[in-house]
FITISE-72617 format. One record per residue (C-alpha): residue number from 1; residue in one letter; x, y, z. Coordinates in steps of 0.02 Angstrom, whole numbers, plus 32768, in hexadecimal, padded with zeros to 4 digits. Example, Ala and Ser with C-alpha at 12.3 -4.5 7.8 and 13.67 -1.06 7.14 Angstrom:
<1,'a',<8267,7F1F,8186>>
<2,'s',<82AC,7FCB,8165>>
END
This chain:
<1,'x',<F538,16CF,69AA>>
<2,'x',<F481,16B3,69DC>>
<3,'x',<F415,16F8,6973>>
<4,'x',<F385,1762,69C7>>
<5,'x',<F2CE,1768,6965>>
<6,'x',<F22B,17C8,69AB>>
<7,'x',<F1D2,172C,69F3>>
<8,'x',<F122,178F,6A00>>
<9,'x',<F137,179C,6930>>
<10,'x',<F151,16EC,6929>>
<11,'x',<F0B7,16BE,699C>>
<12,'x',<F04E,1743,692D>>
<13,'x',<F095,16F3,6895>>
<14,'x',<F05D,1643,68D9>>
<15,'x',<EFC3,1678,690B>>
<16,'x',<EFB2,16A1,685C>>
<17,'x',<EFDB,1605,6822>>
<18,'x',<EF6B,1599,6894>>
<19,'x',<EED1,15FE,685D>>
<20,'x',<EEF4,15E1,67B4>>
<21,'x',<EEE9,1536,67C1>>
<22,'x',<EFAF,1510,678C>>
<23,'x',<EFD1,14CE,6837>>
<24,'x',<EF4F,1443,6842>>
<25,'x',<EF6F,13FD,6792>>
<26,'x',<EF96,133C,6774>>
<27,'x',<F04E,133D,674B>>
<28,'x',<F038,12CC,66B9>>
<29,'x',<EFBD,1331,665D>>
<30,'x',<F033,13BC,6648>>
<31,'x',<F0A1,1350,65BC>>
<32,'x',<F01A,12E8,6573>>
<33,'x',<F021,134A,64D3>>
<34,'x',<F0E3,134C,64D8>>
<35,'x',<F0FC,12A3,650C>>
<36,'x',<F15D,1279,6473>>
<37,'x',<F1C2,1311,645D>>
<38,'x',<F26C,1340,6487>>
<39,'x',<F26E,140F,6472>>
<40,'x',<F25C,145D,652A>>
<41,'x',<F292,1504,658A>>
<42,'x',<F2FF,1504,65FB>>
<43,'x',<F335,15A9,6684>>
<44,'x',<F3F3,15A6,6699>>
<45,'x',<F434,161B,672C>>
<46,'x',<F4DF,1644,66F1>>
<47,'x',<F53F,1697,667C>>
<48,'x',<F612,16B0,6640>>
<49,'x',<F673,1608,6645>>
<50,'x',<F5EC,15A1,669E>>
<51,'x',<F556,15DF,6612>>
<52,'x',<F5EA,159E,6586>>
<53,'x',<F5E4,1505,65D6>>
<54,'x',<F52B,14E6,65FF>>
<55,'x',<F51D,1502,652E>>
<56,'x',<F5A0,147C,6517>>
<57,'x',<F547,1409,656A>>
<58,'x',<F497,1440,650B>>
<59,'x',<F4E8,1429,6480>>
<60,'x',<F531,137F,64A3>>
<61,'x',<F486,1345,64D7>>
<62,'x',<F42E,139B,6441>>
<63,'x',<F4A2,132E,63CA>>
<64,'x',<F494,1289,6432>>
<65,'x',<F3D1,129B,644D>>
<66,'x',<F39F,12E9,63B2>>
<67,'x',<F34B,1365,6431>>
<68,'x',<F330,1429,6433>>
<69,'x',<F359,1485,64D1>>
<70,'x',<F313,1535,64D3>>
<71,'x',<F389,1583,654C>>
<72,'x',<F375,160E,659D>>
<73,'x',<F3ED,1675,661A>>
<74,'x',<F383,16B7,66A2>>
<75,'x',<F3E6,16EC,6727>>
<76,'x',<F39D,16F1,67C7>>
<77,'x',<F2F5,16B2,6788>>
<78,'x',<F2D3,1660,6827>>
<79,'x',<F2E3,16EE,6896>>
<80,'x',<F296,177C,6838>>
<81,'x',<F1F4,173F,6819>>
<82,'x',<F214,171C,6763>>
<83,'x',<F1E2,1665,6771>>
<84,'x',<F157,1670,67E1>>
<85,'x',<F11D,16F3,6753>>
<86,'x',<F12B,167F,66CB>>
<87,'x',<F0D9,15F1,672E>>
<88,'x',<F02E,1649,676E>>
<89,'x',<F025,1694,66A8>>
<90,'x',<F027,15EB,6671>>
<91,'x',<F0CA,15DF,6613>>
<92,'x',<F163,15A6,6680>>
<93,'x',<F1FD,1543,664A>>
<94,'x',<F1FD,1491,6643>>
<95,'x',<F2B0,1490,669A>>
<96,'x',<F2FA,150B,6718>>
<97,'x',<F3A4,14F7,6763>>
<98,'x',<F3B3,1562,6807>>
<99,'x',<F469,1599,683B>>
<100,'x',<F4BA,1572,68E8>>
<101,'x',<F439,1596,696A>>
<102,'x',<F3B3,1598,68FA>>
<103,'x',<F38C,14EC,6940>>
<104,'x',<F331,154C,69BF>>
<105,'x',<F2C1,15AA,695A>>
<106,'x',<F28E,150C,68F2>>
<107,'x',<F267,14AE,6994>>
<108,'x',<F1EA,1544,69BE>>
<109,'x',<F1A5,1528,6910>>
<110,'x',<F184,147B,691B>>
<111,'x',<F136,1493,69D3>>
<112,'x',<F0BD,1509,6988>>
<113,'x',<F09C,14AE,68EE>>
<114,'x',<F0F4,1512,6866>>
<115,'x',<F164,1478,682E>>
<116,'x',<F13C,13D1,67CB>>
<117,'x',<F154,132C,6833>>
<118,'x',<F1F3,12DC,67D1>>
<119,'x',<F1BC,1218,67F2>>
<120,'x',<F177,11DB,6761>>
<121,'x',<F1EF,124F,6707>>
<122,'x',<F286,11F9,6758>>
<123,'x',<F226,1148,675F>>
<124,'x',<F225,1158,66A1>>
<125,'x',<F2E1,1191,667C>>
<126,'x',<F314,1108,66E9>>
<127,'x',<F34B,117E,6769>>
<128,'x',<F395,1109,681B>>
<129,'x',<F37B,117B,68B7>>
<130,'x',<F3F1,10FA,6910>>
<131,'x',<F47A,1132,6897>>
<132,'x',<F483,11D0,68FE>>
<133,'x',<F4E8,1208,697B>>
<134,'x',<F489,1207,6A1C>>
<135,'x',<F4BF,12C5,6A44>>
<136,'x',<F44C,130D,69B3>>
<137,'x',<F397,1279,69C9>>
<138,'x',<F35B,12ED,6A41>>
<139,'x',<F353,1374,69C7>>
<140,'x',<F301,1325,694A>>
<141,'x',<F24F,1313,699A>>
<142,'x',<F1E5,1372,69F1>>
<143,'x',<F17D,1356,6A87>>
<144,'x',<F0F1,12F0,6A2A>>
<145,'x',<F17A,1265,69EB>>
<146,'x',<F173,12AB,6942>>
<147,'x',<F21A,12D9,68DA>>
<148,'x',<F233,1382,689E>>
<149,'x',<F2EE,13BB,6889>>
<150,'x',<F372,134B,682D>>
<151,'x',<F410,1394,686B>>
<152,'x',<F490,13BA,67E7>>
<153,'x',<F52E,13CB,6852>>
<154,'x',<F565,1423,68E9>>
<155,'x',<F5E1,148E,693E>>
<156,'x',<F627,148D,69F0>>
<157,'x',<F679,152D,6A61>>
<158,'x',<F72D,1518,6A96>>
<159,'x',<F796,1593,6AFE>>
<160,'x',<F81A,15E2,6A83>>
<161,'x',<F8BC,1614,6AE5>>
<162,'x',<F959,1673,6AA4>>
<163,'x',<F9EC,1608,6AC9>>
<164,'x',<FA80,16B9,6AB9>>
<165,'x',<FA07,1706,6B51>>
<166,'x',<FA02,166A,6BB7>>
<167,'x',<FAB4,165B,6BAA>>
<168,'x',<FAC8,171E,6BC8>>
<169,'x',<FA63,170D,6C66>>
<170,'x',<FAC1,1683,6CA7>>
<171,'x',<FA27,1607,6C76>>
<172,'x',<FA47,1558,6C36>>
<173,'x',<F9F0,1547,6B8A>>
<174,'x',<F9F0,1493,6B99>>
<175,'x',<F98C,1496,6C31>>
<176,'x',<F901,1516,6C1D>>
<177,'x',<F863,1535,6C9E>>
<178,'x',<F7E9,14AF,6CA6>>
<179,'x',<F78E,14F5,6D40>>
<180,'x',<F73F,158C,6D46>>
<181,'x',<F7A5,15C3,6DD3>>
<182,'x',<F834,15AB,6D68>>
<183,'x',<F7F5,160D,6CDC>>
<184,'x',<F7DB,1696,6D4E>>
<185,'x',<F898,16A2,6D8A>>
<186,'x',<F8DA,1676,6CE7>>
<187,'x',<F873,170E,6CB3>>
<188,'x',<F8AB,1789,6D36>>
<189,'x',<F95F,174E,6CF9>>
<190,'x',<F94A,176B,6C61>>
<191,'x',<F8F3,182F,6C65>>
<192,'x',<F95D,18C4,6C66>>
<193,'x',<F932,1960,6C9D>>
<194,'x',<F974,1A14,6C5E>>
<195,'x',<F9A3,1A9B,6CCD>>
<196,'x',<F8FE,1AF7,6CA0>>
<197,'x',<F8A9,1A5A,6CDE>>
<198,'x',<F867,1A31,6C16>>
<199,'x',<F89B,1991,6BE8>>
<200,'x',<F929,1956,6B8B>>
<201,'x',<F8F9,189D,6B7E>>
<202,'x',<F85C,1825,6BC8>>
<203,'x',<F880,1781,6BFA>>
<204,'x',<F7BA,1754,6BED>>
<205,'x',<F727,1797,6BDD>>
<206,'x',<F684,1729,6BFE>>
<207,'x',<F607,1764,6B90>>
<208,'x',<F66A,1780,6AF3>>
<209,'x',<F66B,170C,6A4A>>
<210,'x',<F60B,1671,6A73>>
<211,'x',<F5FF,16A3,6B1F>>
<212,'x',<F56E,1725,6AE9>>
<213,'x',<F506,16A1,6AC2>>
<214,'x',<F482,1693,6B65>>
<215,'x',<F4A1,15CA,6B75>>
<216,'x',<F55E,15D4,6B5A>>
<217,'x',<F58E,15DE,6C13>>
<218,'x',<F4EC,15A9,6C71>>
<219,'x',<F509,14F9,6C13>>
<220,'x',<F5B0,14EA,6C45>>
<221,'x',<F587,150F,6D00>>
<222,'x',<F50B,1477,6CFC>>
<223,'x',<F461,14D3,6CE0>>
<224,'x',<F3D6,147D,6C9B>>
<225,'x',<F353,151C,6C6B>>
<226,'x',<F2BB,149E,6C39>>
<227,'x',<F28A,13EE,6C88>>
<228,'x',<F243,1395,6BF4>>
<229,'x',<F1F2,130D,6C54>>
<230,'x',<F193,138F,6CC1>>
<231,'x',<F18B,1405,6C29>>
<232,'x',<F1C5,149B,6CBB>>
<233,'x',<F23D,152B,6C97>>
<234,'x',<F2BF,150F,6D23>>
<235,'x',<F319,15CC,6D11>>
<236,'x',<F32E,15EF,6DBD>>
<237,'x',<F3AB,1566,6DEB>>
<238,'x',<F44B,1558,6E4E>>
<239,'x',<F4BC,1540,6DB6>>
<240,'x',<F464,15D0,6D61>>
<241,'x',<F470,1641,6DEC>>
<242,'x',<F546,1616,6E01>>
<243,'x',<F54F,1638,6D3B>>
<244,'x',<F50C,16F3,6D39>>
<245,'x',<F565,1710,6DE7>>
<246,'x',<F618,16CC,6D99>>
<247,'x',<F5E3,1741,6D07>>
<248,'x',<F5CD,17CD,6D8D>>
<249,'x',<F689,17B0,6DD7>>
<250,'x',<F6CC,17EA,6D2E>>
<251,'x',<F651,1884,6D24>>
<252,'x',<F688,18C3,6DD2>>
<253,'x',<F73E,189C,6DBF>>
<254,'x',<F752,18EE,6D29>>
<255,'x',<F6C4,1948,6CEA>>
<256,'x',<F666,1928,6C5C>>
<257,'x',<F643,19D6,6C1F>>
<258,'x',<F70F,19C6,6C1C>>
<259,'x',<F712,192A,6BC0>>
<260,'x',<F683,196F,6B4D>>
<261,'x',<F716,19FF,6B1D>>
<262,'x',<F791,1994,6B0E>>
<263,'x',<F73E,1928,6A8F>>
<264,'x',<F6CF,19B2,6A2F>>
<265,'x',<F759,19BD,699E>>
<266,'x',<F777,18FA,6985>>
<267,'x',<F730,189F,68FF>>
<268,'x',<F6D5,17FB,68ED>>
<269,'x',<F710,174C,68F2>>
<270,'x',<F72F,1752,6831>>
<271,'x',<F791,17E2,683B>>
<272,'x',<F852,1808,685D>>
<273,'x',<F81D,187C,68EB>>
<274,'x',<F7D2,1815,696A>>
<275,'x',<F810,1823,69F9>>
<276,'x',<F858,1767,6A1B>>
<277,'x',<F8A1,177B,6973>>
<278,'x',<F8EB,1836,69A2>>
<279,'x',<F934,17DF,6A34>>
<280,'x',<F8CA,1854,6ABC>>
<281,'x',<F84C,17C3,6AFB>>
<282,'x',<F8C9,173F,6B37>>
<283,'x',<F823,16B3,6B34>>
<284,'x',<F780,16A7,6AE2>>
<285,'x',<F70D,161C,6ADA>>
<286,'x',<F6E0,1618,6A0C>>
<287,'x',<F6AC,158C,69A6>>
<288,'x',<F703,150B,6945>>
<289,'x',<F704,157A,689F>>
<290,'x',<F757,15E9,68FF>>
<291,'x',<F7F8,1590,68DB>>
<292,'x',<F7E4,15B9,6818>>
<293,'x',<F7B3,1670,6830>>
<294,'x',<F85C,166E,6893>>
<295,'x',<F8C0,1617,681B>>
<296,'x',<F87F,16AC,679B>>
<297,'x',<F88A,173A,67E7>>
<298,'x',<F91B,1711,6862>>
<299,'x',<F984,1694,6834>>
<300,'x',<F9FE,16C2,689E>>
<301,'x',<F9B3,16B7,694E>>
<302,'x',<F9DB,162D,69C8>>
<303,'x',<F94B,15E3,69FF>>
<304,'x',<F921,1536,6A4E>>
<305,'x',<F872,1503,6A7A>>
<306,'x',<F808,14A2,6B0C>>
<307,'x',<F760,1488,6B43>>
<308,'x',<F715,14F5,6BA6>>
<309,'x',<F737,150E,6C58>>
<310,'x',<F6A4,14E0,6CD8>>
<311,'x',<F683,14EF,6D8B>>
<312,'x',<F69B,1445,6DF8>>
<313,'x',<F5DE,1415,6DEB>>
<314,'x',<F5CF,145C,6D46>>
<315,'x',<F5D9,13F9,6C97>>
<316,'x',<F68B,13BD,6C76>>
<317,'x',<F6C9,13C7,6BBF>>
<318,'x',<F629,1408,6B76>>
<319,'x',<F5E1,1480,6AF6>>
<320,'x',<F539,14B6,6ACF>>
<321,'x',<F525,1463,6A1B>>
<322,'x',<F51C,14EF,6990>>
<323,'x',<F4B5,1473,6911>>
<324,'x',<F465,14A2,685C>>
<325,'x',<F3BC,1456,6842>>
<326,'x',<F369,142B,67B0>>
<327,'x',<F2AF,1437,67BB>>
<328,'x',<F20C,1443,674E>>
<329,'x',<F193,14D1,675E>>
<330,'x',<F0D4,14B0,6783>>
<331,'x',<F085,14AB,66C6>>
<332,'x',<F123,147C,6676>>
<333,'x',<F0FF,1438,65C2>>
<334,'x',<F181,13C5,65AF>>
<335,'x',<F1BE,1386,6652>>
<336,'x',<F1F8,12D3,661D>>
<337,'x',<F26D,1325,65A4>>
<338,'x',<F2A2,1399,662D>>
<339,'x',<F2D2,130C,669F>>
<340,'x',<F32E,12A2,6614>>
<341,'x',<F39F,133A,65E8>>
<342,'x',<F3AA,136A,66AD>>
<343,'x',<F3EC,12AC,66C2>>
<344,'x',<F461,12C8,6637>>
<345,'x',<F4A3,136D,666D>>
<346,'x',<F4DC,131E,672B>>
<347,'x',<F544,129D,66ED>>
<348,'x',<F5E6,1299,673B>>
<349,'x',<F62D,128C,666D>>
<350,'x',<F5CB,1323,664B>>
<351,'x',<F5E3,1380,66DB>>
<352,'x',<F6AD,1362,66EB>>
<353,'x',<F6E1,13FE,6684>>
<354,'x',<F685,1456,670D>>
<355,'x',<F6B9,13F0,679F>>
<356,'x',<F76E,1404,6762>>
<357,'x',<F765,14B6,6762>>
<358,'x',<F70F,14DF,67FB>>
<359,'x',<F740,144C,686C>>
<360,'x',<F671,141F,6882>>
<361,'x',<F631,1378,68AE>>
<362,'x',<F5C9,130C,6854>>
<363,'x',<F518,12C7,68A6>>
<364,'x',<F541,121B,6872>>
<365,'x',<F5AA,1196,68EA>>
<366,'x',<F602,1158,686B>>
<367,'x',<F681,11C3,6811>>
<368,'x',<F6BC,11C8,6755>>
<369,'x',<F76B,11D3,672F>>
<370,'x',<F749,1266,66CB>>
<371,'x',<F75C,12C1,6773>>
<372,'x',<F80E,12E9,6776>>
<373,'x',<F841,133C,682D>>
<374,'x',<F8A2,12B0,6867>>
<375,'x',<F924,12E5,68E7>>
<376,'x',<F8EC,138A,68EC>>
<377,'x',<F8ED,13D1,6996>>
<378,'x',<F84F,1452,6989>>
<379,'x',<F7F1,13B6,6946>>
<380,'x',<F80E,1337,69B9>>
<381,'x',<F7C8,13BA,6A40>>
<382,'x',<F743,13E0,69D2>>
<383,'x',<F70C,131E,69CB>>
<384,'x',<F72F,130B,6A76>>
<385,'x',<F6B2,1388,6AB2>>
<386,'x',<F636,134C,6A36>>
<387,'x',<F642,1299,6A80>>
<388,'x',<F623,12E2,6B38>>
<389,'x',<F57C,12A2,6B70>>
<390,'x',<F572,134C,6BC4>>
<391,'x',<F566,1396,6B11>>
<392,'x',<F4CB,13D2,6ADC>>
<393,'x',<F429,1425,6AA5>>
<394,'x',<F3F2,1499,6B3C>>
<395,'x',<F33C,14D6,6B4F>>
<396,'x',<F2DC,145E,6AE6>>
<397,'x',<F231,14BD,6AE7>>
<398,'x',<F1CF,1517,6A8D>>
<399,'x',<F205,15BA,6AE5>>
<400,'x',<F2B1,159A,6ACB>>
<401,'x',<F2CB,1645,6A76>>
<402,'x',<F26A,16B5,6AEC>>
<403,'x',<F2D3,165B,6B6D>>
<404,'x',<F377,168F,6B03>>
<405,'x',<F330,174C,6B11>>
<406,'x',<F312,1743,6BB9>>
<407,'x',<F3C5,16FC,6BEF>>
<408,'x',<F408,1787,6B90>>
<409,'x',<F3AA,1813,6BE6>>
<410,'x',<F3CB,17C1,6C7E>>
<411,'x',<F490,17B2,6C5F>>
<412,'x',<F488,1861,6C30>>
<413,'x',<F43F,189A,6CDC>>
<414,'x',<F4B4,1832,6D32>>
<415,'x',<F54C,1877,6CF1>>
<416,'x',<F51E,1925,6CD5>>
<417,'x',<F4BE,194C,6D73>>
<418,'x',<F4EA,18AD,6DE1>>
<419,'x',<F428,1875,6DDC>>
<420,'x',<F410,17E1,6E5C>>
<421,'x',<F414,1741,6DD0>>
<422,'x',<F397,16E2,6E3E>>
<423,'x',<F310,1762,6E4C>>
<424,'x',<F327,1797,6D8E>>
<425,'x',<F326,16D1,6D63>>
<426,'x',<F284,169B,6DCB>>
<427,'x',<F216,173D,6D7A>>
<428,'x',<F252,1702,6CC5>>
<429,'x',<F23C,1648,6CFE>>
<430,'x',<F183,1671,6D2C>>
<431,'x',<F163,16D2,6C8A>>
<432,'x',<F1A4,163E,6C10>>
<433,'x',<F143,15C8,6C79>>
<434,'x',<F0A5,1633,6C57>>
<435,'x',<F0D4,1632,6BA8>>
<436,'x',<F0EF,1578,6BA6>>
<437,'x',<F051,1552,6BD4>>
<438,'x',<EFE7,15BB,6B63>>
<439,'x',<F047,156F,6ACF>>
END
């Protein structure tokens, strides 16, 4: 799920940061007194099994390198303003790991001068940019040509579908929908309505799970959203209009209020009460990690996966990347030690346990034998989607987070009020372009 943050609060804190002089300091000066130290502070975003795994790699690194990692669990630390408060207060962590779509916020912070350039530290650590998959290189650099972000690993989104429900509806589970038209036909065949007009099952809901992310469907439909070369916001474009218009066909056909009522009693992705696990929704778009959730909470569910369907002129077999990213806040006291750990932490051999649980993908061109997903049908689809030239990181701009908020608001206006998406998109485009030009 995309995390929502008040960008006015972020902009205010960045303004304080700039006034305090942190944003204009020389990146090399911040680590002068710590250049030989191996002690640094690291913020990580997750609890549970992922926290245990992260602590294990921290312990291994400390043992191998004689380092001291002051690790702090900071959930939503980027999105709730804690990070910028720490930066403006002159006491930032040395390294932050952002979870999934946090890369957009990190990119925005870099553009606003809140992050340290990493080029010198990466060079000192022996990093070779050519060893990284091409799909991640655009994320690493800001518009000034400097490197601010180091990807760790990434997730992709897939279409999950229930095999038993397909067969009961007369659909071939070995031939899943590939186009939007086929998806719509399958959704209709899989939907069952009770005598009182409520739903017994729904074939598909475009705006739940990963479909709730405001970039998922515009990306599949082929929208660009932002012209990097011209530095122009391009929301009111035909693929974007078509994506919202298509979502509205589900709202008009099935009634979004009835859908909300139908799904209100269900649990989240890591719950046995998720509607896909309960056999109440036959198809859903979700991340590669959802396969492990199904293994834990619904092991008897027979399912398969496929690339997200797209229209004829859209992005075939593609996904928005949900990339976990390392970055160094402005004013960090020991950036070199932080980057040394980040490069250690995103090696295949270190990530293998994590990848072998969640089916995420490494950023490196050469793969390690430690990754054990040979002949796994889910992972084969993950790799197919990850390798697609149409998969990528949308809206790499300093207004990416504001854009996500605007697109979410537009979607709600379209599906609940049947508003004209073109008018809403034009209004948002003008607003975001004005914001962009002021930054």
